[in-house]
C-alpha positions in Angstrom: 8.0 3.3 10.2 5.9 6.2 8.9 7.7 6.0 5.5 7.2 2.2 5.4 3.5 2.6 6.0 3.3 5.3 3.4 5.1 3.1 0.9 2.8 0.2 1.7 -0.3 2.4 1.4 0.9 3.6 -2.0 1.4 0.0 -3.2 -2.0 -1.0 -2.0 -3.5 1.9 -3.9 -1.7 1.1 -7.1 -2.7 -2.6 -6.9 -6.3 -1.5 -6.4 -6.0 0.7 -9.5 -4.6 -2.3 -11.4 -7.4 -4.5 -10.4 -9.9 -1.9 -11.6 -8.0 -1.4 -14.8 -7.9 -5.1 -15.5 -11.7 -5.2 -16.1 -11.4 -2.4 -18.7 -8.7 -4.0 -20.8 -9.5 -5.8 -24.0 -10.1 -9.5 -23.6 -6.7 -10.8 -25.1 -4.7 -8.2 -23.2 -6.6 -8.9 -20.0 -5.9 -12.6 -20.2 -2.2 -12.0 -20.8 -1.7 -9.6 -17.9 -4.0 -11.3 -15.4 -1.3 -13.7 -14.1 1.3 -10.9 -13.8 -1.1 -8.8 -11.7 -2.0 -11.8 -9.5 1.8 -12.5 -9.0 2.4 -8.9 -8.1 -0.5 -9.0 -5.6 0.9 -12.2 -4.0 4.4 -10.7 -3.7 3.4 -7.3 -2.5 0.0 -7.2 -0.8 -0.1 -10.7 0.7 3.5 -10.8 1.8 4.5 -12.1 5.2 7.7 -13.3 6.9 9.0 -16.7 5.8 8.4 -19.7 8.1 11.5 -21.9 8.4 11.6 -25.1 10.4 14.9 -26.5 11.6 15.3 -30.1 12.7 18.2 -32.4 13.5 20.1 -33.8 16.5 21.8 -31.6 19.1 25.1 -30.2 17.8 24.0 -30.3 14.1 24.1 -26.5 14.1 20.5 -25.6 13.5 20.5 -22.3 15.3 23.8 -21.3 13.8 22.4 -22.1 10.3 19.5 -19.7 10.6 22.0 -17.1 11.9 24.2 -17.6 8.9 21.4 -17.3 6.5 20.4 -14.0 8.1 24.0 -12.7 8.7 23.0 -11.9 12.2 22.7 -13.5 15.7 19.0 -14.4 15.8 19.3 -17.5 18.0 21.7 -18.4 20.8 23.9 -21.3 20.0 24.4 -24.2 22.6 28.0 -25.4 22.4 27.9 -28.1 25.2 24.4 -28.8 26.5 21.1 -28.9 24.7 20.0 -25.3 24.1 16.6 -25.2 22.2 13.6 -26.2 24.3 9.9 -26.2 23.3 9.3 -26.3 19.6 7.5 -23.0 19.1 7.3 -20.4 16.4 9.4 -17.3 17.1 9.3 -14.1 15.1 12.9 -12.9 14.9 13.4 -9.3 13.9 16.5 -7.2 13.2 17.2 -4.3 10.9 13.7 -4.1 9.6 13.7 -7.7 8.5 11.9 -10.6 10.1 11.6 -14.4 9.9 9.4 -17.0 11.7 11.6 -19.8 12.9 10.6 -23.2 14.4 13.9 -24.3 16.0 13.2 -27.8 17.4 14.9 -29.6 20.2 17.7 -31.8 19.1 16.9 -35.4 18.0 18.4 -38.1 20.2 19.5 -35.5 22.8 21.2 -36.8 25.9 19.9 -34.2 28.4 17.0 -31.8 28.9 17.5 -28.5 27.0 18.4 -25.3 28.7 15.1 -23.7 27.6 11.9 -25.1 29.0 9.6 -27.5 27.1 6.3 -28.6 28.7 5.9 -31.5 26.2 7.1 -35.0 27.2 8.8 -35.7 23.9 10.3 -33.7 21.0 7.8 -35.4 18.6 4.8 -34.1 20.6 6.4 -30.6 20.8 7.0 -30.5 17.0 3.5 -31.7 16.1 1.9 -29.1 18.3 3.9 -26.3 16.7 3.2 -27.5 13.1 -0.5 -27.6 13.9 -0.3 -23.9 14.8 1.6 -22.9 11.7 2.8 -25.0 8.8 6.4 -24.2 7.7 7.2 -23.0 4.2 10.3 -25.1 4.1 12.0 -27.7 6.4 15.8 -27.7 6.8 16.9 -31.2 7.9 20.4 -30.7 9.4 22.9 -33.5 9.8 26.5 -32.9 10.9 29.0 -33.9 8.2 31.1 -36.1 10.5 28.0 -37.9 11.8 26.3 -38.6 8.5 26.7 -42.3 8.8 26.3 -42.5 12.6 22.9 -43.7 14.0 21.2 -41.7 11.3 18.1 -43.9 11.1 16.5 -42.1 14.1 17.2 -38.8 12.4 15.5 -39.9 9.2 12.5 -41.2 11.2 12.1 -37.9 12.9 12.4 -36.0 9.6 9.7 -38.2 8.1 7.4 -37.6 11.1 7.8 -33.8 10.9 7.2 -33.8 7.1 4.1 -36.0 7.4 2.7 -33.7 10.1 3.3 -30.7 7.9 1.8 -32.3 4.8 -1.3 -33.3 6.8 -1.9 -29.7 7.6 -1.8 -28.9 3.8 -4.3 -31.5 2.6 -6.1 -28.8 0.6 -3.0 -27.3 -0.9 -1.9 -28.3 -4.5 0.9 -30.8 -4.6 3.4 -28.4 -6.2 2.8 -25.8 -3.5 3.2 -28.1 -0.5 6.1 -27.8 2.0 9.4 -29.2 0.8 12.4 -30.5 2.8 16.0 -29.5 2.1 18.7 -31.8 3.6 21.7 -29.8 4.8 25.1 -31.3 5.6 26.4 -28.9 8.3 29.8 -28.2 9.8 31.6 -29.3 6.7 34.6 -27.2 7.8 35.4 -30.0 10.3 36.1 -32.5 7.6 39.8 -33.4 7.2 42.1 -31.7 6.8 40.3 -29.5 9.4 43.0 -26.8 9.4 42.1 -25.9 5.8 39.3 -23.5 5.0 36.6 -24.7 2.6 37.0 -21.6 0.5 40.5 -22.7 -0.4 39.1 -25.6 -2.4 41.6 -28.2 -1.0 41.2 -31.4 -3.1 41.4 -33.7 -0.2 39.0 -31.8 1.9 36.5 -31.4 -1.0 36.7 -35.2 -1.6 35.7 -35.9 2.0 32.9 -33.4 1.8 31.6 -35.0 -1.5 31.8 -38.4 0.1 29.7 -37.2 3.0 27.1 -35.7 0.6 26.9 -39.0 -1.3 26.4 -40.9 2.0 23.6 -38.5 3.1 21.9 -38.8 -0.3 22.1 -42.6 -0.2 20.4 -42.7 3.2 17.7 -40.3 1.8 17.1 -42.4 -1.3 16.4 -45.3 1.1 13.4 -43.4 2.4 11.1 -43.1 -0.6 8.6 -40.7 1.2 11.4 -38.3 2.1 13.1 -38.5 -1.2 10.0 -37.6 -3.2 9.4 -34.5 -1.2 13.0 -33.1 -1.3 13.4 -29.6 -2.8 17.0 -30.6 -3.6 19.6 -33.3 -2.8 21.8 -32.8 0.2 23.6 -29.4 0.3 26.9 -29.1 2.1 27.5 -25.9 4.1 29.6 -24.3 6.8 27.6 -21.7 8.9 30.4 -20.4 11.1 30.9 -16.7 11.3 31.6 -13.9 13.8 30.2 -10.4 14.2 31.8 -7.1 14.6 30.7 -4.9 17.6 28.2 -3.1 15.3 26.5 -6.4 14.4 27.9 -6.8 10.9 29.7 -10.0 9.9 33.5 -9.7 10.5 35.0 -10.2 7.0 38.2 -11.6 8.6 36.3 -14.2 10.6 33.5 -15.1 8.2 33.9 -18.8 7.4 30.5 -19.4 5.8 30.5 -21.6 2.7 27.6 -22.9 0.7 25.1 -20.6 2.5 24.3 -18.4 -0.5 23.6 -21.5 -2.6 21.3 -22.8 0.2 19.5 -19.5 0.4 18.9 -19.6 -3.3 17.4 -23.1 -3.0 15.1 -21.9 -0.1 13.9 -19.1 -2.3 13.0 -21.6 -5.0 11.0 -23.7 -2.5 8.9 -21.2 -0.5 5.6 -19.7 -1.6 5.3 -16.2 -3.3 3.8 -14.6 -0.2 6.9 -15.3 1.8 9.5 -14.8 -1.0 9.9 -11.0 -0.8 10.6 -11.0 2.9 12.9 -14.0 2.6 14.9 -12.3 -0.1 15.2 -9.2 2.1 16.3 -11.4 5.0 19.0 -13.3 3.2 21.3 -10.5 2.2 23.1 -12.4 -0.6 23.5 -10.7 -4.0 22.7 -13.8 -6.0 19.3 -14.3 -4.3 18.5 -10.5 -4.4 19.3 -10.1 -8.0 17.2 -13.1 -9.1 14.2 -11.8 -7.1 14.7 -8.2 -8.4 14.9 -9.4 -12.0 11.6 -11.3 -11.5 10.1 -8.1 -10.1 11.3 -6.1 -13.2 9.8 -8.6 -15.6 6.4 -8.6 -13.8 6.3 -4.8 -13.7 7.4 -4.5 -17.3 4.8 -7.0 -18.5 2.0 -5.1 -16.7 3.2 -1.7 -18.0 3.4 -3.0 -21.5 -0.2 -4.3 -21.3 -1.4 -1.1 -19.8 0.4 0.8 -22.6 -1.5 -1.1 -25.2 -4.9 0.1 -23.9 -6.7 2.2 -26.5 -7.2 5.3 -24.3 -4.5 7.9 -25.1 -2.7 9.6 -22.1 -5.2 8.1 -19.6 -2.7 5.3 -18.7 0.2 7.7 -17.8 -0.5 7.9 -14.1 -0.8 4.2 -13.8 2.4 3.4 -15.6 4.4 6.1 -13.7 3.0 4.7 -10.4 4.0 1.2 -11.4 7.5 2.3 -12.2 7.9 4.2 -9.0 6.5 1.1 -7.1 9.0 -1.1 -8.9 11.9 1.0 -7.7 10.6 1.0 -4.1 10.4 -2.8 -4.2 13.9 -3.3 -5.6 15.3 -0.9 -2.9 13.3 -2.8 -0.3 14.8 -6.1 -1.4 18.2 -4.6 -0.9 17.4 -3.9 2.8 16.1 -0.3 2.7 12.8 0.9 4.0 9.7 0.9 1.8 9.8 4.6 1.2 8.6 6.7 -1.7 11.4 9.1 -1.1 13.8 6.3 -2.0 12.3 6.2 -5.5 12.2 9.9 -5.9 15.8 10.3 -4.9 16.8 7.5 -7.3 14.9 9.0 -10.3 16.4 12.4 -9.5 19.8 10.9 -9.6 19.0 9.5 -13.1 18.0 13.0 -14.1 14.3 12.2 -14.3 11.8 14.7 -12.9 8.7 12.7 -12.1 6.6 15.9 -12.2 7.9 17.3 -15.4 10.4 15.7 -17.7 9.3 12.1 -17.1 5.6 13.1 -17.6 6.5 14.7 -20.9 8.3 11.5 -22.1 5.2 9.5 -21.1 2.9 12.0 -22.9 5.0 11.6 -26.1 4.8 7.8 -25.7 1.0 7.9 -25.1 0.4 10.2 -28.1 1.8 7.4 -30.3 -1.5 5.7 -29.7 -3.2 8.0 -32.1 -1.5 6.0 -34.9 -4.2 3.5 -35.8 -3.4 -0.1 -35.0 0.4 -0.1 -34.8 0.4 2.9 -32.5 -0.8 0.9 -29.6 1.7 -1.8 -30.2 4.5 0.6 -30.3 3.3 2.4 -27.2 3.1 -0.9 -25.3 6.6 -2.0 -26.4 8.0 1.4 -25.3 6.2 1.2 -21.9 7.6 -2.2 -21.3 11.1 -1.4 -22.5 11.4 1.8 -20.5 10.2 0.0 -17.4 12.9 -2.7 -17.9 15.6 0.0 -18.3 14.6 1.8 -15.2 14.3 -1.5 -13.3 17.8 -2.7 -14.4 19.2 0.6 -13.4 17.7 0.2 -9.9 19.1 -3.3 -9.6 22.6 -2.0 -10.6 22.4 0.8 -8.0 20.7 -0.8 -5.0 21.8 -4.4 -5.3 24.9 -4.2 -7.5 26.1 -1.2 -5.5 27.3 0.6 -8.7 27.9 4.3 -8.5 25.2 6.6 -9.6 27.5 7.8 -12.4 27.8 4.3 -13.8 24.1 3.7 -13.3 23.3 6.9 -15.3 25.4 5.6 -18.2 23.7 2.2 -18.1 20.3 4.0 -18.1 21.1 6.2 -21.0 22.4 3.3 -23.0 19.2 1.4 -22.4 17.1 4.4 -23.5 19.1 4.7 -26.7 18.5 1.0 -27.5 14.8 1.6 -27.1 14.9 4.6 -29.4 16.8 2.5 -31.9 14.0 0.0 -32.2 
């Protein structure tokens, strides 16, 4: 925890330095880099756990779905009777990761839930919770084999929840408002039920596709819902089992479509929740996309700082940004936010932050003494070097490449920069 606080303190300090430096940059450069700095600030300084709302009738697999996204048992699953009670926000934590979940009572449930709910109806319960915190995204869950069974009430409930959320965002720009993602759950139960979805059986996939088309047809019939969808219906299976140490059992992991759903959620939620969601959803596709965005942002800022007309003075800022970038990429992969992580990684690459790396930066900064073109060259090198370091960090922390392979990738990248 101390390392995490130290890492956050360092990030806050560098972001403050950036804000001060922004005022000193020439007008065209300042305008170019301002958005990148604001994006970094939103991702790093304003970050918070994602808020995910789950709705659907009992048995639709809402609790299991959030468990599958997080690859952990965050919520108990009711197999026979209604499990989830009062619709209230819960902060679920595990392994240094967290998510705020609004797991609602099942729509059209036939019995009182196992958990208590002081509200008379599920609608009243949901509206109260949404008034407390607006969700970042709503996952509307419908069981694949019930997609054409009494679904009108499900759609009514989804529309009620969405309207309640949008009412809370009356001052939020349209493009930033909450979106709903329809999820077709338990697709593994489609016939032939004894065949796993991962096998791609033509008959089973045809039945899944038909269920998706039916779900989309129902959604198109509700214009309000349809215009606020983040995506059309997404088919998934969320079934998986854990080993005694809490990790998913690879021999009993039947999840299908969950990584694609996680990627869609990442597209729909606001920046301040994106970093923590990416850390929560331990899927390589989602992590790599987020990490590449981080590298582009840091490289753009480093390039702009490198163009400033003050030789050598920008070195500490660029070095701090590159170290911060490594910390963020490692954090996305699930590690703690520790400066030691970046130091160990740079040492593995053969970079000594206190000596060799500083000399390289000094040589780059001295190029600024060349009138006009010197600053441009310096900025390009700062940006390019940052990308090389960032891509190496992605390969190591997220791609799980060996340090030996990462070193080779890093050296190739440096040679390409030198060649330009």
